[in-house]
N, C-alpha and C positions, 0 to 999 in steps of 0.2 A: 579594503576589508568589509564584508557587510557585517552589521549588528548581531545575523544570528550566527554567521562565522567566528565571529568574536568571540561570544557569549559561550559558543561549544566549545570553543579552546580551552575559554574558562573553565567549563565543568569538566574535559578531558584532563587537565592538568591537577583539577583537584582531585580526580578520582585515582591516577596513579600515583601521585604522591601521597596517598590516601589524608588528604589533608579535610580535616571535618569543618575548617570556617568557609567553605565554599557557599555561594550563595543560590546553590542549585535546590530546589525541592524533588525533581523528579529522579526516579530510580531506574529509568531505562538503561542508561549507559553501564552501571550496576551489573543490573542484572543480565544484560548481553554478555557483558565479559564474563560474569560467573559461569553461565550456559557454555561459552565456547572454549574456555578452561576446561570443563568438564568433558565434551567432546575430544579435547587434545590430549587429556590424561589417558582416557578412555582406549584412545586408539597408539597411544605411546609414540616415545621418538626411537627412531633406529640411526643408527651411524654405519654409513658406507664407504670403507676407505677404498684409494685406488690399487691396495696391495694388501692382501691379509696372508694368514696363517694357520696353521693347524691347531688344535686343542682351544685352550681357555684363554689364551696369553693376551689377545686384543682385548676380549671383555674385563679382564682383570685390569688392564691397563686404563680403558675407559673408565672403571669404576673409581680408579683410582683419583683420576682427573676431576671427575664430579664431585668426590668426596674434599679433595682439597681445596676445590674453587665453590663448594656448599651451594651447589647447584638445585638442592633441595630447599634450601630456602631464598633464593633469589628467582626461581622460575617462574612463580607468579607474577613477579613485578615487570619479568621479561616477557611474559604472556599479553599485559596489560598494554605495554608500552608498544609492543609489535602490531597488537590489534586495533588500537588509537592512533598511532599515528602512521601505519602503513609501510612501513619499511624499519630495518636497524642492521647493523653491522656486528658481527664476533670479530674480534682481533685476539689471537692466539700467540702469547710469549712466552718463550722457553726461559725456565729457571733451571737453579742447579740441579734440581731433581726431577722436576714434571714441568706442567706446564699453564700457567696464569691465563684465565678465559674472562676476556671483557668484552661487556655488551655495552653500545653505543647508540643513543637515538638520532633519528637523521637529523635534527641540527646541530650533531656534535662532531659530523666527519663530512667529506666531500670525498667520490670515487669516481674515476676517470678508466672508460673503456677502451678498447679498440674497433676497431670496424668489425671485429670478427668474434665481439661479445667478451673478449679474453680482460680481465682487471688488468689496468695497466699501474695505476698509480692511486693511493690511500693517502688523505691527508685527515688528521685527527686533532681536533682540541679540546682539553678537558680540564678541570681545575683539581686541584688537591692541597691537602693541608702539610706543614712542616711544622717541627716541634720550635717554640715560640723563641726568639732571640732577644728577647729586649732587657733582659737583666729584671734585677729586684725593683728598680723603680719604673717600669714598665714604660722607658722610653729608648726607643731607637730608632734605626732606619730600614730594618727589616720586617718584614710583615709576615703574617702566620699562614697566608694563602698564596698558591704559586698558582702558575698555568703552564701547562705543558703542551707543544704542538708535535706531533710527529709526522713524519712524511715518509711515507714507506713505498718501497719499487721490489722488483725482485732481486736487485744488487746491493740495494743498502738501506739504510735505516737511519734516519736523521731526527735528531731531538733537540729540541730547542725550549728552555725554562726561562722564565719570565716570573718576576714580581708585579706585572700588570696585567690585567687579563685581556686575552687575544682573542679576536675574531676573524672569521675570515673577508670579512670585508675591511680591514683594516690594512694600512698604506706602509706598516711598519718595516721597515726594514731588517732581515732579521741579522743583528749582529753577531759576531764569533764569539764573543762572550756568551756562556749559558749556552751554547751551541756543541753536540757532538754528533759526528757521524761516525756508524760502525758499517761495517761488511755484513751483508744479509747473506749468512751462510748457506739458510735454506734453501735459497736459490730460487724463492716465489713467495708472493705475497700471502703471508700467514691470516690472511681475512676473508670472510665468508658475508656476503651480503643479502639478507633476505625480504622477499618483497611478501606482502598480503596483496592478495587478488589482483595480481600483475594484469595488463591489458596487453596490446600487442607486443612483439619483438622492440627491445631499448627503450620501454614506457616504465616507470616507475610504478609502484604499490599505492595502495590506498587505503586509508582507515576504514574502519567499520561503521563511522557515524556522517563523514562528510556529506554525504547525497543525502544524509535524512536532517541536517542541520534544520532545517524551517521548521518542520515537524516535532523534532525532541524539544527545540526551545517553545513551540506553540502548546507542547503538552505540559512542558514546566511553568507556564504561565497559567494554564488550566488548573493544575494540583496547588499553584499559590491562592487562587482564587477560590477554589474548593475549601483551604483550610481557613481561609480569612474569614 
């Protein structure tokens, strides 16, 4: 990885995580993301279902899902990550009353397609926290952090929970302990992968800033020298 690409990745991670301790002086990334989000908000977002009905039933249902998932508070972060990293994944999980909507960055999932472009399998790994189980003395074997590995197909959903940090390159054999497999009653993969600036068929999306990494870092150095 080149120095400019590594420096750009550091800038992008600082921007999307709202980390004020980043070393960058340039505001090019922040300004572009703000402008792109303004264009997106003005144009709006529309949902196109395979099947629709009359009246406002679909509209009311969509509004309920949006409120339940607090998308108005999370939308800025989703825009930032989608534009910066080039792609992402929405995962819809049914609950007792409605649907939980998850968003994952490109490093948190792997997607596999058929020759016809149909989604065949999705694997997601993400961390989560549980209530501490260490007692008053603070001594115990259990940790507060867990990792979840989801393998989703049209027929089943496989869950694996671990106290160790999981990744896609690990050679760990997934034991039966902490593993649960349920039937996917929806009979399709409830995931949508979205791409920014996709190229030809079968290619992935690209971030807004990758092809300008040298220029952005040069501008950052120039701003640093001016301030000095």
